N, C-alpha and C positions, 0 to 999 in steps of 0.2 A: 350564563347560570342566572337561575332565579329561585328564589326560596320563597316559601309560603309558610304562614303561621296560622295555626288555629288558636283556640281557648286552651286546647290542651285537655279537654274534658275525658271523661272515661273512655278507653278504648281508642282515643283519637291522638296520633301523635302531636307533638306541640309545634314540630318542624317537619317540612316535607321539601326537599332539595331537588331541583331539576337540573341537569347540566348535558349537553350535547355529547359529551366525552364520557365513554363509559369507564375508561380509567379514572377520570375524576371522581365519578360516582363512587367507584369502588374504594378509592382513598377516603372519601368523605364517610361513606358506610362503616369504614374500619375505625375512623376516628371518632365518628359519632352514632354508635350502634343504637341508640335511643330513639333515634329520627329514621325517617323514612327518605330514600333517594331514588330517583326515577332518571334513567338515561334515555334523553329525546330531545327532539327539537320542539322548543316552545310554539312555534308555529303550527306544528302537528299534534298539539298535546290536547287531550281530552280528560275530563274528570274521572274516568274510570281508571287512567293510567295513575293518577296521583292517590286516588282512593283505595286501590286494590291491597294496600297493606295496611290497614288499620282505622279506616273511617268509623266514627261513631255512628249511631242511629239515631234520630230525632223521635220524639214521644210518640209519633203516628207510624213509626216503622220506616220511614223513608231515610236515605243516608244523608248524614250531614256533609255535604260536599263541598260547601263554600269556605273560604278564608278570610279570617280578619285582617291579614295583612300579606301582601304580596311585594317582595323586593326583586327588582330587576338590577343587577349591577354589572356593567360594563358590556351589555349585550345588546342594547338598542341599534348600534351601529351594524350589527349583523343580521337583523331582521328583514327579510324582503319588504315588508310594508309596516313600518313601525306604528303608523297611526292605527291601522286596522288591528294590529295584535294588540295594542295596549286597549283598544275599545272592547275586544273579544275577551280579554283577560277580565276586564272590568266587568262586563255583562255576564259571563258565563261562570267566573271562578271567585270573585270577589263577594264576600258577603254585604248585605245592606249596611251602610255605614262604615264599611270597611276602608283600608287604605291602600292606595298602590303607590309605591315608592319607586322612581327610576333615578339611578346614579349612574355617573360615567366619569372618567377621569379628565374628560375634556370639559365638564361643566354644563351648565343649564342650558346656555344658548346653542350649544352643540347639540342637545337633545331635543330642543325646539326646532332648530333647522332640520334634523333628521325626520322629525315626524311632519314636517311640511312638505316634505319631497312626495312626488308619486314615484310609485315602484317602477 
């Protein structure tokens, strides 16, 4: 699962959740109807997937597609190429000066080892 947060400005949901399980997405949407949830694989995710339900527009008419915070919880070990996925999320999804948080129950050393492995 990953969760992404924006500033929550006009027309923009404060939280967008992504999970590979449609059942978990349905449950999350039921419990948090104020947020947007997308069923999908983070490795295949694109900005249109996460912005289709409430992205705000910038002053020049462009979509405000970047996120202030991205949280990946207990999913790094399930990624085909963790290092490449984290880099892509940072480059394509994260706002300038945004924060990317990666957590896993097995701790920081586990995450570091996962990101050093080749796919």
